[in-house]
N, C-alpha and C positions, 0 to 999 in steps of 0.2 A: 197666370198659370193653370185656375181653374181646381175644381174640387178633388179632380179624381173621376166624378160619375161618368162623363162624356166618355173617357177612356175604358174606363169599365163598361158602359153601354157598347161601345165599337167593339171590343174584344169579344163580349158574350154574342153579337149580332154575327161575327163573323168566325165564329169558333165551328170548327166540323166536330159532329159527335151523331152515334145514332139517332138522339134525340132530336136534333136539329133539323127543321125542315127548310127549304128555300127560302129566301129572303124573297119580298117583292122586288119586283125587276125595275131597273132604270130606263125611262122612256130614251126610247132610241139606242140603247146597248144591245148590240148582237156578241157574244163572246168571239174573240177570235176573226173577227169580219174582215176578210182580206182585203176588201174594197175602203177600210179606215185603219189600215195597219198604222202604227204610229213608225215615224222615220227613226232609225236606228242610229242618227247622229243630228244632233244641232248644229246648224249653221248660221253665221254672218254672213251673208254672200257680200257684201260692200265692204267689210274689214280686210285692213292690210294682213297677211298670213308671213308669221313668222317662222323659219323653218330651226327645227330643235336638232342639235347634235344626235344622226342615226349610229355612230361608231360608237357602239356601247358593248365593248364584250363583259359577260359576266366578270364581277370581281366584287371585293369588300371580303367582309368576314365570313368564316364557313356557316352556312345555316344552322347548324345546330346551336354553336355560338350566337347568333342572332335571336335565334326562336326562344334562347334561355334567358334572354335578357343579360350574358355574359361578354359582351363587347364594351371595353373602355370608353366612358363619354370623350370624346377628344374635340366635337365642334369644330371641324374643318372650315373652311371658307365655302358659302354657299355658290358657287356658280352656274353656268348655264349646262354644264354637263349635269350635275347633282339635279336640278331642277328636270333635267330631261329624264334622268334615271328613275327618280320619284313617281314620275308622270306614266314613263310608257309599264313600266311593270306594276302599275296600280291598274291604272287606266286603259292602257293603250291595246292595241290590237295585235294579238298574236297567231291566229288561225284565222282561217276562212274554208268555207264549202260554197259550192256551186259556182254559177256563171257569174262573172265580174259585173254583168248589168241586174243580178239579182241574187246577189251573195248572203251568205250568213255567216256576221262577223263575230269571233269569238275575242273575249277580251283578255286580261293578264289575270283579274280577280273572277271568279265566279257571281252567276246570276241564274235566278230561276226562270228557266223559260227560256233562257238567252236573250232577255228583253234589256237588261242595262238602262235601268230607269234614273241614271243618276250623270251630271255634269259636275267639271272641274274648272273652276276660274282660280287666277295666278295675279296674285299680287305682290310686287316687288318695289325697291326703291332702284336705284342704280346699278345694274348690272353688267360685266363686262358681255357684250353683245345684246344687250337688251335693255331699253331705256326704262325708268320708273314709269309704270300705269296699270292698267287693268286689263286681262287676257282673258279670253276663253279657249281650253284645250280643246282641239278638233283632232279626237284618234285617228278619223280616218284618211286625214292628208298629212298626221303628225307634224302639228304646226299649232302655233298661238296665235288667235285673232284677237288684234288689237282692238280694242273696245275704247277706252278713255284713256288719255296721256296724264301724267302728273301721278302723283303718291296719293293711294287710296288708303295706305295703312292708317293713319290717322283717323280716319272715317269707321274703320273696322274695330280700331282700338277703342272707339266711343261706344258703338253696338255692344262691343263682348264685356266692357267695362273693365278691363285689363288693361292701363298705359303702357305695359312694355310692349304689347303688340304693335304698337306704334314705330319702334325699333328692332323687330325681329327682321331677319334677312330676307325670310320668304313667307307669307301667308297665301294659303289654299282654302277655298272655300268650294264644298259639295252640295253639290243642291239634287234636289229630288222632281221629278217628272211624272206624277201619280199615274197619268193615263197611259203611259208609255206599258206599265206592268197590267195594270187594273183591265187593258185591253185584253188580257187570258184571264186573269184572277178576280175581275171583279172589285169590289168593295176591300176583300182580303189584299189587295195590293200594296195597301199603305204598309202592311208589315213588310211586304217585300223591299220596299224603300229603304228602310232603315236595315234590314239583312244584308242587303247589298251594301251599304255604304259599311257596315262593320267588316264585311270580306274585304273590300276595297283600303280601309284602313288597315286591315290586318297585313296586309301587302306591303303598303307605305311603310306603316311601322317597322316591319322587319328590314325592311331596304334600308331606312334612315339609320337603325340599330347597326347594320351592318355596315355604317362606315363612321359610326361612333357619332351618330347626330343626333342632338335632343330634339324631340318632337312632343307637342302637347295638343291634346284635342279640346275644343272648348265647343260644348253643346248647349251652353247658356248665352244667348244674345237677343238683341231687340229686334224681333223678326222684320216689322216693317222696315225700320232704318237700313238693316243688311239687304232685304230685297230691292230697295230704294236702289242701294250703290250699285248693286248688279245690276238693273233694269228689268228685273223680274216682278212679276205679280203677286207672288206668295200665294198663289193658290194653283193654277197649273204649273207653276214652279216652284219651289221654295227651298229656302236654306235648310240644312241638315247639319251639318258639322263645319267650325272653323278651325283649320290646323296651323299651328306655328311651327317654324323650322328653323332651328339654328339658336343660337346664344343670342341674345337682343345685344345691339352694338348701340352705338351713338346715333341717333337719330338727325338726318342730315336734312338742311333746308330746303326740299324740292318742293315746286310748288304743287297745292293738293289737284285732285283729279277731279274731275265733273261729278256732280252729285249721282248721277245715273247714265249709263249709254244710250246713246242717241241712235244705235244703229238697231235695225229692225232682222231679227232671225227668221229662217223658214217657217213655213207652217207644218205644224205638230204632224198633224194627217189631215184628212178631206172633212172631218168633222169631228173634232176630239170632244170626249165626253166627259162633263165634270159628275162627280159620284157627291150628292151633298153630305153623305156620313162620312166620308173620307175628309173634306172641307169642313166640317164641323169637329171631328175628330184632332185634325191637324190644328185647325185655329185655337181650340180649346187650351193648348198647351202655349199659346202666344204669349211673349212676355214683351210689355210695352215702354219699359225705362230701364235704364242702367242701375236704378234702386233695386227694381224688380229682379234684374238678373243677379245682382250682389245677393240679396232675399234667397235667392231660388238657390244659391249653390250654398248657402249655408244651411238649407233645410235636410241634408242628407239624412235618412232614418239611421237610428242607433241600432246595433244588434245585426248589420250585414254578415254576411260568411267573409271568412277571411281570404286574402288574396296575397300571394308572395310576388315581391318585383322579380325575383330571379330563381332560375331553378337548376340542378344539375344535369348538364347536356348527358346523353347518353353515351357509352364506352362500347367499343373507340369512336370518338368523334371524327366525322368526315370532314374535309375541306372545301367539299363542294359550297360555292358561295349561294347565299339564297335567290341572288337572281337566277341562277340556273334551275334553281328548285320550282320558283315560278313558271320559268318554260316548261319544265316539266308536268307541272300540275294541271291537271283538266279534271272535270267531274267524272267519277269511274262511274259507266253505265250498267256493268255486270262484274259481279265478285263470284269466286270460288270459294266453296267452303274448304275451310282447312284450321288447322290451329294455328295463331299469329304469335311473333314473339311477345314477351311480357314487357319490353319497352315500347311497343306501340300503344300499349293501355296507358302504361305509368309515365312514360314521359311526357307521350302526346298528351295528355288531361292535364298534366303539368304545367305543359305548354299554353293550353287553353283556357287555363283557369289563372295565369297570370295578370296581376293588377294591370287593367288600361289607365294609360296616362291621360284622364279626362277630368275635367273641371268639377262635374257631376259626380265622381264616383270618388268616397273617400280614400286619402292614402291606406293601402294596405287591406281594402276592402273591394267588395263585389256586390251587386246586387242580384248575382245569380245563383240559383245551388244547381248542382247535375246529378241525373239520374241515370245510371247505365242499364243497359240489357248488355250482359256479357254472354257469349255463345260459344266461344273458344280461343281463350288466351290462356297462355302458357302459367300453370302455377294457380290457375282460379278455376272454382265448378261452375259450372253454367248457372246462371240467376240473374236476381235483379238486384241490385247493387245503390247505395248512396255514395258520392263521392264526397267525403269530409274529411277538410283537413290534409288534401295530399293523398288520400290512402279510400281505397275502394272498402267499404262495409257493407258485408250483405244483408239485404232485406228479406229475399226470398229464394234458397236454392230449388232448381227444378231442372228436369231431365233438358238435355241440349235441344233436342228436338222440340220439346213445349215450349222452350224459352225464344227459339226462333220462332216459331208459330205465332207467338204473342207479339213480337216485334214486329212481323210483317202485318198483325192483324192492325196493331195503331199507328202504323205508318200506311195507312190506308192500303193495305194490300199489295202494297210494292215490294218486288222480290227483293231490293238491296236492305229494306229494312230487316231481314231475316238472314241475308247470306251472307252478310257482314261478320267480321269476328266480335265487335262490338257496336251498339248504338247508343251514341251518347244524347240526353234529353236535357236541354239548357230550359231551366225553370226559373220564375221569379215570383216571389211571394206578392202578389200584386195590391193585395190591401196595403201590406207596409210600404211597398215603394209610392203607390200612389197617396195614400195618407201625408206622407213625406213631402213629396216633389210636386204633389197635382197632377193635371193631366199630362204634362211636359215628361211626369216619370216613365209613362208608356214609350216615349220615345228611346231612353235611356235602358229600359230594358231590352227593347228590340235590338238596337244598335249594337249594347254590349253583347247580346248572342250572337250577331253575325261576327265579331269580331272573333270570339270563341270558336264560333265554325270556321272561320277562315283559316286561324293558326291552327286549330285542330289539324284541316287538308296539308297544312303547309308541313309539317310536322310528321303525317303519316307519309306523303312523298320523300322528305327527307330521308326516312328510313324503307324507301323503295315500296312502299305499300301504297294504298290508294283510298280515297274516300267522298263522299259527294254528301251535300243535304237533301233532306225531304222535309215533305208535307205530312200531315199528322193529324190524329183524331183528338183534339185538344181536350175534351172530358175524359177518356179513357187511357190518355199517357198519366194523369194524376190519379185515376183510380186503380192503374196497375201498380203504382209505386207507394199508395198509400201516403199522399203529398198535400197539404193544401195550396202548395205551388202550382202556378199555371205554367204549362209548356210554351215555351217563346219560339224554340226552333229545335229540330233533330238533324243528328249527322250519323251516316255509318261509315266504318272505317274499317278497312280489312284488307282481304287479298285480291288484287285484279284480276281478274280472267282474260285480259289480252295487255299488250303494252303500247301504251297510247304515244303519238308521235308528239314530240317536243314543239314548242310554240316555237314562231320565226322572229327576227330581229326587226328594229323598227324599219317599216314602210316594205317589209318583205315576209308576211304572215305566213306560214305552213299552210299548204293546199290541200285539204281534206276530201278524202272519197265523197262523194253524193248522191 
């Protein structure tokens, strides 16, 4: 898992700030080269495609209850419809723009630049309508591509060093394709892989919660073994997270699947480019044995910030299910200035900072701290705040226009940074995190920041407001708030200046003007 020095180097070399000059270029890399643009969807042309249920009217517990963690755990049977809901409302296509032969596709979870560098693989035992096997989710055709027959869960159980995974009703694996986002963002694109994975998991965890389903995220695994099982190389595509859904049952003696898929995927682009620093940073955190995985999980740093499992939903709580909120959610591109209600901050941040059910994050803890630039929220004077134990604590007061100007500046002069009601900067004390977790701890911090950002935006849309993630000046965020913690991700929350079109149902994405 490394000493943390490679992660520190990567973070430093990919940070933005007034003192940062451009990094040396990678041979052959032309940012956003239209002739070398990555394909938006990975496909296996020779695979048999299993169609998923398309009749998925939004239902389940109210969004406010699901996001607050207030839905009783019932663990209903995981069937093909539940699987379809989890996949569609986290990684499915909900909107499109442009002509069909050159469309831009928008997914249920947000992604910087709409580049979506993630893939989702499915492993099940025998399920009504689906045999045991390894499948790849193909969002463009809304189906599962069959890669291997037989039960792959035992192999994954070995890779994650968690025996009960073998009996989990459903195992999902999220992978990252760095070239898909580095095409625009260069070496900084590795951060986007983990941010996007966190946002996708924020959706998936909320949908699971809405049905009373247990779900656990495993960030510790033997990277090479899991890559081999998926048939990926661990460089151009690598595993990011394993998710188990539902209560473990009895393991059925189904024949194990082949050690790796034999099918060939479509090329990623004309000439995919590997970024040596990205590869080095990713591989520095790799774990090579089950013993290393177990030891890594036990290395959680002491003194992490507190995180609650449940929070109080807003009053009066609406009955709209989380799936409806996900369809309404879309990155807010313009906000109008105005005073936002207090619950947009207090409940939104309470939701964002809830404990993430991940193996790497100790129960009741978080690797993140949160710094807030509050511009116009009812009951609070404008200024810079620390979010401490569920309460905004004033660090420095200033006139509204001054705070807005500062927020915009540290968000690289993007207007949304200052036009919002408030902007949240999710930060991590990297020295503490990396000293405990080693280089792999950088993945944990970026991933949890993505979950917090996803949850915060879902909470905002539940309250009929908006939000969007933003890039930022790493150096200047820490300086503005007087913290040694490093910013992982910024999210602006506020009043939309327009009404967005809701996303469409499976197979019928909403057509946007282009």
